[in-house]
C-alpha positions as CSV (number, residue, x, y, z in Angstrom):
1,M,89.1,41.3,-65.5
2,D,87.2,44.4,-65.9
3,E,84.1,44.2,-63.6
4,A,81.9,46.0,-66.1
5,F,82.1,42.7,-68.3
6,A,81.7,40.2,-65.5
7,H,78.3,39.1,-66.9
8,L,80.1,38.2,-70.3
9,E,82.5,35.9,-68.6
10,G,79.5,34.4,-66.8
11,A,77.7,33.8,-70.1
12,E,81.0,32.0,-71.2
13,K,80.6,29.7,-68.2
14,K,77.4,28.8,-69.2
15,H,78.4,27.0,-72.5
16,C,81.5,24.8,-70.8
17,G,79.1,22.1,-69.7
18,K,79.0,23.2,-66.2
19,A,75.9,24.3,-64.9
20,L,76.4,27.3,-62.7
21,V,73.8,28.9,-60.6
22,P,73.8,31.4,-58.2
23,P,74.9,30.8,-54.5
24,D,71.4,31.5,-52.8
25,G,73.8,32.3,-50.0
26,G,77.3,32.7,-49.4
27,W,78.8,36.1,-50.6
28,G,74.8,36.7,-51.1
29,Y,74.5,37.0,-47.3
30,L,76.9,40.0,-47.3
31,V,74.6,41.5,-50.2
32,C,71.7,40.9,-48.2
33,I,73.4,43.0,-45.4
34,G,74.4,45.6,-47.7
35,V,70.6,45.9,-48.8
36,G,69.7,46.2,-45.3
37,F,71.9,48.7,-44.5
38,T,71.0,50.7,-47.5
39,F,67.3,50.8,-46.6
40,M,67.9,51.3,-42.9
41,L,70.0,54.8,-43.8
42,G,67.9,55.6,-46.7
43,F,64.5,55.4,-45.2
44,G,65.4,55.9,-41.3
45,S,67.0,59.2,-41.4
46,S,64.2,60.2,-44.0
47,N,61.5,59.1,-41.5
48,A,62.9,61.6,-38.8
49,F,63.1,64.5,-41.1
50,G,60.6,66.3,-39.7
51,I,61.9,66.2,-36.2
52,L,65.6,66.7,-37.3
53,F,64.6,70.0,-39.4
54,N,61.7,71.4,-37.3
55,N,63.8,74.3,-35.7
56,F,65.4,74.8,-39.0
57,F,61.9,75.7,-40.6
58,I,61.0,77.9,-37.9
59,E,64.0,79.9,-38.1
60,Q,63.1,80.3,-41.8
61,N,59.9,81.8,-40.7
62,G,57.7,79.1,-41.9
63,A,57.2,75.3,-42.4
64,S,56.1,75.6,-46.2
65,G,59.5,74.8,-47.4
66,L,59.3,71.3,-45.8
67,P,56.7,69.8,-48.5
68,L,58.8,71.5,-51.1
69,V,62.2,69.7,-49.9
70,I,60.3,66.4,-49.5
71,G,58.6,66.8,-53.1
72,V,62.0,67.4,-54.6
73,Y,63.8,64.7,-52.8
74,N,61.2,62.1,-53.7
75,G,61.1,63.4,-57.5
76,A,64.9,63.0,-57.7
77,L,64.6,59.6,-56.0
78,S,62.2,58.6,-58.5
79,I,64.0,59.9,-61.7
80,A,67.4,58.7,-60.4
81,G,66.0,55.3,-59.8
82,F,64.7,55.1,-63.4
83,L,68.0,56.3,-64.9
84,S,70.0,53.7,-62.5
85,G,67.8,50.8,-63.8
86,I,69.1,52.0,-67.5
87,A,72.7,52.3,-66.3
88,L,72.8,48.9,-64.9
89,K,72.2,47.5,-68.6
90,K,75.9,48.9,-69.2
91,Y,77.8,49.2,-65.9
92,S,78.2,47.0,-63.0
93,F,76.4,46.9,-59.7
94,R,79.3,48.5,-57.7
95,Q,80.0,51.2,-60.2
96,V,76.4,52.4,-60.1
97,G,75.9,51.7,-56.5
98,L,79.1,53.4,-55.3
99,L,78.1,56.7,-57.5
100,G,74.7,56.6,-55.7
101,A,76.4,56.3,-52.4
102,G,79.0,59.0,-53.2
103,L,76.0,61.4,-54.2
104,F,73.9,60.5,-50.7
105,I,76.9,61.2,-48.5
106,L,77.9,64.3,-50.5
107,G,74.3,65.5,-50.0
108,D,74.8,64.6,-46.2
109,V,77.9,66.9,-46.0
110,L,76.5,70.0,-47.7
111,T,73.4,69.6,-45.6
112,I,75.4,70.3,-42.5
113,F,76.2,73.8,-43.5
114,V,72.8,75.0,-45.1
115,T,71.4,78.2,-43.5
116,R,68.4,78.6,-46.3
117,T,65.6,76.4,-47.3
118,Y,66.5,76.6,-51.1
119,Q,69.9,75.2,-49.9
120,L,68.3,72.2,-48.2
121,V,66.3,71.8,-51.6
122,F,69.5,71.3,-53.5
123,T,71.5,69.3,-51.0
124,F,69.0,67.0,-49.1
125,G,66.3,67.2,-52.0
126,V,68.3,67.0,-55.3
127,I,71.6,65.4,-54.3
128,R,70.6,63.0,-51.6
129,G,67.4,62.1,-53.0
130,A,69.2,61.0,-56.3
131,G,71.9,59.2,-54.3
132,F,69.4,57.1,-52.7
133,G,67.2,56.6,-55.8
134,V,70.4,55.2,-57.7
135,M,71.0,52.9,-55.0
136,I,67.5,51.2,-54.7
137,P,67.4,49.5,-58.0
138,V,71.2,48.5,-57.5
139,S,69.9,46.8,-54.4
140,F,66.9,45.1,-55.4
141,T,68.6,43.8,-58.7
142,A,71.9,42.5,-57.0
143,F,69.7,40.9,-54.4
144,N,67.4,39.2,-56.9
145,C,70.3,37.8,-58.8
146,Y,72.0,36.1,-55.8
147,F,68.8,34.7,-54.3
148,T,66.2,32.2,-55.8
149,K,64.8,29.8,-53.0
150,K,65.8,31.9,-50.1
151,R,64.5,35.0,-51.9
152,T,61.5,35.6,-49.6
153,A,63.2,34.9,-46.3
154,M,66.1,37.5,-46.9
155,M,63.7,40.2,-48.1
156,S,61.6,39.6,-45.0
157,A,64.6,40.1,-43.1
158,N,65.6,43.3,-45.2
159,Q,62.1,44.6,-44.3
160,T,62.3,44.0,-40.8
161,M,65.8,45.8,-40.7
162,S,64.1,48.9,-42.4
163,S,61.2,48.8,-40.0
164,I,63.3,48.8,-37.2
165,A,65.5,51.8,-38.3
166,S,61.8,53.6,-39.0
167,I,61.1,53.1,-35.3
168,T,64.6,53.8,-33.7
169,F,65.5,56.7,-35.7
170,P,63.1,59.5,-34.2
171,I,64.4,58.7,-30.7
172,L,68.0,58.5,-31.6
173,V,67.5,62.0,-33.6
174,T,65.9,63.5,-30.6
175,F,68.5,62.2,-28.5
176,L,71.2,63.6,-30.6
177,L,69.8,67.1,-30.8
178,G,69.6,67.4,-27.2
179,E,73.0,66.4,-26.6
180,Y,74.9,67.8,-29.4
181,G,72.7,70.4,-31.2
182,F,71.6,70.5,-34.9
183,R,74.7,70.5,-37.1
184,W,76.6,68.1,-34.8
185,T,73.5,65.8,-35.1
186,L,73.8,66.4,-39.0
187,A,77.8,65.4,-38.9
188,L,77.1,62.3,-36.8
189,I,74.2,61.2,-39.5
190,M,76.7,61.7,-42.2
191,A,79.1,59.5,-40.4
192,V,76.8,56.7,-40.0
193,D,75.6,57.1,-43.6
194,L,79.6,56.2,-44.6
195,H,78.6,52.7,-44.2
196,L,76.7,53.0,-47.4
197,L,80.1,52.7,-49.2
198,F,80.8,49.4,-47.6
199,A,77.1,48.4,-48.6
200,M,77.9,49.2,-52.1
201,L,81.4,47.8,-52.2
202,V,79.9,44.1,-51.6
203,M,77.8,44.2,-54.6
204,H,79.9,41.8,-56.5
205,P,78.7,40.7,-59.9
206,V,76.8,37.4,-59.3
207,E,79.2,35.4,-61.9
208,W,82.1,35.9,-59.3
209,H,80.3,33.7,-56.8
210,M,78.6,31.1,-59.0
211,I,78.5,27.5,-57.9
212,K,78.0,24.2,-59.5
213,S,74.3,23.0,-59.7
214,K,73.4,19.7,-58.0
215,D,70.0,19.8,-60.1
216,V,70.3,18.7,-63.6
217,S,67.1,20.4,-64.6
218,S,68.4,23.7,-62.6
219,P,66.8,27.2,-64.0
220,D,69.1,29.5,-66.2
221,P,71.7,30.7,-63.9
222,L,71.6,34.1,-65.7
223,N,67.9,34.6,-65.0
224,C,68.4,38.3,-64.4
225,D,67.2,41.2,-66.3
226,V,70.4,43.3,-66.0
227,L,72.4,40.2,-67.1
228,E,70.5,39.7,-70.2
229,T,71.0,43.0,-71.3
230,K,74.7,43.2,-71.3
231,S,76.6,42.6,-74.4
232,F,79.9,44.2,-75.9
233,K,79.1,47.2,-78.4
234,V,81.6,48.6,-80.8
235,D,80.9,51.9,-82.1
236,C,82.5,53.3,-85.1
237,D,82.0,57.0,-85.6
238,E,83.4,57.3,-89.0
239,T,82.9,53.9,-90.6
240,V,80.5,51.2,-90.6
241,V,81.8,47.4,-91.3
242,K,78.8,45.4,-93.3
243,M,79.1,41.8,-94.1
244,L,78.3,41.4,-97.9
245,P,75.5,38.5,-98.7
246,G,77.2,35.5,-100.2
247,D,80.9,36.2,-99.3
248,D,81.8,36.0,-95.8
249,A,85.2,37.4,-96.2
250,A,84.4,40.6,-98.0
251,V,83.5,43.4,-96.4
252,E,82.4,47.2,-97.3
253,I,83.7,50.2,-95.6
254,K,81.1,53.1,-95.8
255,E,81.8,56.5,-94.5
256,M,79.1,57.9,-92.1
257,T,78.4,61.4,-91.5
258,T,79.1,62.4,-88.0
259,P,75.9,64.1,-86.4
260,S,76.3,67.3,-84.4
261,R,76.8,67.0,-80.6
262,H,73.2,68.6,-80.0
263,E,71.6,66.0,-82.5
264,S,73.6,63.3,-80.9
265,I,72.2,64.3,-77.5
266,Q,68.7,64.8,-78.6
267,K,68.7,61.2,-80.5
268,S,70.2,59.5,-77.5
269,I,67.6,60.8,-74.9
270,I,64.8,59.6,-77.4
271,K,66.0,56.2,-77.8
272,I,66.4,56.0,-74.1
273,I,63.2,57.0,-73.6
274,Y,61.8,54.7,-76.7
275,D,63.9,51.6,-75.2
276,N,62.7,51.9,-71.6
277,V,59.2,53.5,-71.2
278,E,56.5,51.5,-73.0
279,L,54.0,54.5,-73.4
280,D,51.6,52.3,-75.1
281,L,50.4,50.9,-71.8
282,L,48.6,54.4,-71.3
283,R,46.3,53.3,-73.8
284,D,44.7,50.9,-71.5
285,P,42.2,52.9,-69.6
286,R,42.3,50.5,-66.7
287,F,46.1,50.7,-66.4
288,L,46.1,54.3,-66.6
289,S,43.5,54.5,-63.7
290,T,45.8,52.2,-61.6
291,L,48.9,54.3,-62.5
292,V,47.0,57.5,-61.4
293,G,45.4,56.3,-58.3
294,L,48.6,54.6,-56.9
295,G,50.7,57.9,-57.8
296,F,48.3,60.2,-55.7
297,A,47.9,57.6,-52.9
298,F,51.9,57.8,-52.7
299,V,51.9,61.6,-52.6
300,S,49.3,61.6,-49.5
301,D,51.7,58.9,-47.8
302,V,54.9,60.4,-48.3
303,T,53.9,63.9,-47.3
304,Y,51.9,62.7,-44.1
305,L,55.3,61.0,-42.7
306,A,57.0,64.4,-43.2
307,M,54.6,66.7,-42.0
308,E,53.2,64.9,-38.9
309,P,55.7,65.9,-36.8
310,M,55.4,69.6,-37.8
311,L,51.9,69.3,-37.1
312,L,52.4,67.9,-33.6
313,F,55.0,70.6,-32.9
314,S,52.4,73.1,-33.8
315,Y,50.1,71.4,-31.2
316,G,52.8,72.3,-28.5
317,Y,54.3,68.6,-28.2
318,S,57.9,68.3,-26.9
319,Q,60.5,66.6,-29.3
320,M,60.1,63.1,-27.0
321,Q,56.3,63.3,-27.4
322,V,56.7,63.8,-31.1
323,A,59.4,61.1,-31.5
324,T,57.4,58.9,-29.4
325,C,54.2,59.1,-31.4
326,V,56.3,58.7,-34.8
327,M,57.7,55.6,-33.5
328,V,54.5,54.2,-32.2
329,G,53.2,54.5,-35.7
330,A,56.3,52.7,-37.2
331,I,55.8,50.0,-34.5
332,A,51.8,49.7,-35.6
333,D,53.3,49.2,-39.4
334,L,55.8,46.5,-38.6
335,V,52.9,44.7,-36.8
336,A,50.6,45.0,-39.6
337,R,53.3,44.0,-42.0
338,F,53.8,40.8,-40.0
339,S,50.4,40.1,-39.8
340,L,49.9,40.7,-43.3
341,A,52.3,38.4,-44.3
342,V,51.2,35.5,-41.9
343,F,47.7,35.9,-42.9
344,T,48.3,35.8,-46.8
345,Y,50.5,32.8,-46.3
346,F,47.6,30.7,-45.4
347,Y,44.6,32.7,-47.5
348,T,44.7,34.1,-50.8
349,V,43.6,38.0,-50.8
350,D,42.6,40.6,-53.4
351,S,45.5,43.1,-53.2
352,R,43.7,45.8,-55.1
353,K,40.4,45.7,-52.7
354,I,42.6,45.8,-49.6
355,F,44.5,48.9,-51.1
356,F,41.5,50.6,-51.9
357,S,39.7,49.7,-48.5
358,G,43.0,51.1,-46.9
359,T,43.0,54.5,-49.2
360,C,39.4,55.1,-48.4
361,L,40.4,54.8,-44.7
362,T,43.3,57.1,-45.1
363,V,40.8,60.0,-46.4
364,I,39.2,59.7,-43.1
365,L,42.3,59.4,-41.0
366,R,43.9,62.4,-42.5
367,I,41.1,64.8,-41.4
368,A,40.6,63.2,-38.2
369,L,44.2,64.1,-37.2
370,V,43.7,67.7,-37.4
371,C,40.3,67.5,-35.4
372,S,41.8,67.4,-31.8
373,S,45.3,68.2,-30.2
374,E,44.6,65.9,-27.6
375,I,47.5,63.3,-27.1
376,W,45.5,60.3,-26.5
377,F,43.8,60.9,-29.8
378,V,46.5,61.9,-31.7
379,F,48.2,58.7,-30.7
380,T,45.2,56.7,-31.3
381,I,44.9,58.2,-35.0
382,T,48.9,57.5,-35.6
383,V,48.4,53.9,-34.6
384,I,45.4,53.2,-36.8
385,S,47.1,55.3,-39.5
386,G,50.4,53.0,-39.0
387,L,48.2,49.8,-39.4
388,V,46.6,51.1,-42.6
389,R,49.7,52.4,-44.1
390,C,50.8,48.6,-44.8
391,S,48.3,48.2,-47.3
392,V,49.8,51.3,-49.4
393,Q,53.4,50.5,-48.8
394,V,53.5,46.6,-49.2
395,L,50.6,45.9,-51.6
396,F,51.3,48.5,-54.5
397,P,53.4,46.4,-56.6
398,L,50.9,43.4,-56.4
399,V,48.2,46.2,-57.5
400,L,50.5,47.2,-60.4
401,V,51.3,43.8,-61.4
402,T,47.4,42.8,-61.7
403,A,47.1,46.0,-64.0
404,A,49.9,44.8,-66.3
405,P,50.6,41.0,-65.7
406,D,53.0,40.4,-68.4
407,R,54.7,44.0,-68.6
408,F,55.5,44.6,-65.0
409,P,58.9,46.0,-65.6
410,A,57.7,48.7,-67.9
411,A,54.6,49.4,-65.7
412,L,57.1,50.1,-62.7
413,A,59.0,52.3,-64.9
414,L,56.1,54.4,-65.6
415,H,55.0,54.3,-62.0
416,I,58.2,55.6,-60.6
417,I,58.4,58.3,-63.7
418,F,54.8,59.5,-62.8
419,S,55.1,59.4,-59.2
420,G,58.4,61.3,-59.1
421,F,57.0,64.1,-61.4
422,L,53.8,64.2,-59.4
423,M,55.4,64.7,-56.1
424,L,57.5,67.6,-57.6
425,I,54.3,69.3,-58.5
426,A,52.0,68.4,-55.7
427,D,54.3,68.6,-52.3
428,P,55.4,72.3,-53.4
429,L,51.7,73.0,-53.9
430,I,50.9,71.5,-50.5
431,G,53.5,74.1,-49.2
432,L,51.9,77.1,-50.7
433,I,48.7,76.2,-49.0
434,Y,50.4,76.2,-45.8
435,D,51.8,79.7,-46.6
436,A,48.5,81.0,-47.9
437,T,46.3,79.8,-44.8
438,G,49.0,79.6,-42.0
439,T,47.6,76.4,-40.8
440,Y,48.4,72.6,-41.4
441,L,44.6,71.9,-41.4
442,Y,44.3,72.6,-45.1
443,C,47.5,70.8,-46.1
444,F,46.0,67.4,-44.4
445,F,42.7,68.1,-46.3
446,A,44.9,68.6,-49.2
447,M,46.4,65.1,-48.6
448,S,42.9,63.4,-48.2
449,V,42.1,65.0,-51.5
450,C,44.8,62.9,-53.0
451,C,43.6,59.7,-51.6
452,L,40.3,60.7,-52.8
453,V,41.7,61.0,-56.5
454,C,42.3,57.3,-56.3
455,V,39.2,56.2,-54.5
456,V,36.8,58.2,-57.1
457,L,38.9,57.0,-60.1
458,W,38.7,53.3,-59.0
459,T,35.1,53.4,-58.2
460,I,34.4,54.9,-61.7
461,E,36.6,52.1,-63.3
462,Y,35.0,49.4,-61.2
463,I,31.1,50.6,-62.2
464,V,32.2,51.1,-65.9
465,Y,33.8,47.7,-66.4
466,R,31.1,46.0,-64.2
467,K,28.6,47.1,-66.7
468,K,30.5,46.0,-69.5
469,T,31.1,42.5,-68.3
470,S,27.4,42.0,-67.1
């Protein structure tokens, strides 16, 4: 059976009198491991980017290329992630996922041979970023289709795997650079990333592993956004078959004018945007404020992770000291995530207020980091930043859903597109700031300004709507 149409087969099983539900385990555990490996390898090596490419950027006479590469990487990731979600409506998990894994590994292979910054922008930024972006929706969608009751526990396990990778990769990369040098370290990372092919191969259509439900009132087994959008489509370029009213047997064959190729492409792009991006959400000022605030906070967070190692190298720290500092920040982030999960299990919190408070602290922390090069001070600020970072990374979906509670998928799509394009613009500008000033001081000031945009917008929104409701 063609894998791309497996969901239709599942739909037929639904009407045979046998209630079938996702396994909530079984093959789903392999899917969970595949998702875990995807995020371990995707986020882990990216977290050590500054350490891995520090000497490369020094050879290029400046570190201004780093924010450019990171901006392009995250921009390509966001745009590819959006397009991947659309592709999943037509193609299977494995078909889309293997394309992403192939792009990711191709980016790794080409990166081994780069000698200039613009080459790294293309290989690591565009190709590798797009590959990871394609795999993210595949991983989340497949995971959500396989698990219902155990979803929270399994996602917690995946988050733990990702956090462990963020902790260990900086030390691992530092060790490999010392033992094998820059090019061989890139080759070894590429070899490890080959496991992504196996991670995507286990993403079977959930219909292949459905089980009989023991609960008569079980939910719709195909309660999965991707599955609901799958359907057979018959395209006729030259004719249209139309059923005539009152006579089911009669058909009318009508000739159509075939549009030009350029016109067809334009209409296809417009249709994709119209079908998948609900722009009317932007008419709501409160949602627009949330969208812009989240986007700028993300720019600051992602750019900080990439540029902190470069700042520490400029302070004269050794590779091991820099790797240890990054690792300590990742451990603090993991502790904060665990603590937040335990706390929110017993108490209800306002996600938006916590996100806002964390962003306010981040404005101060970005500036504080460049105020002193003393190692104890830098480690302290890094630990606090790791603890606060949890409020941005973990809570942003909850903040987004409060802004559009009934239209979260559409809101998430807008967030992905906006954040991607914002990173493509903002990160290269931060690189230009470094070129103009020759210091990281103003780069970190710029990151603080990005957080300040969120703080100011949300403060204005709070004041305006408080007056309206009072």
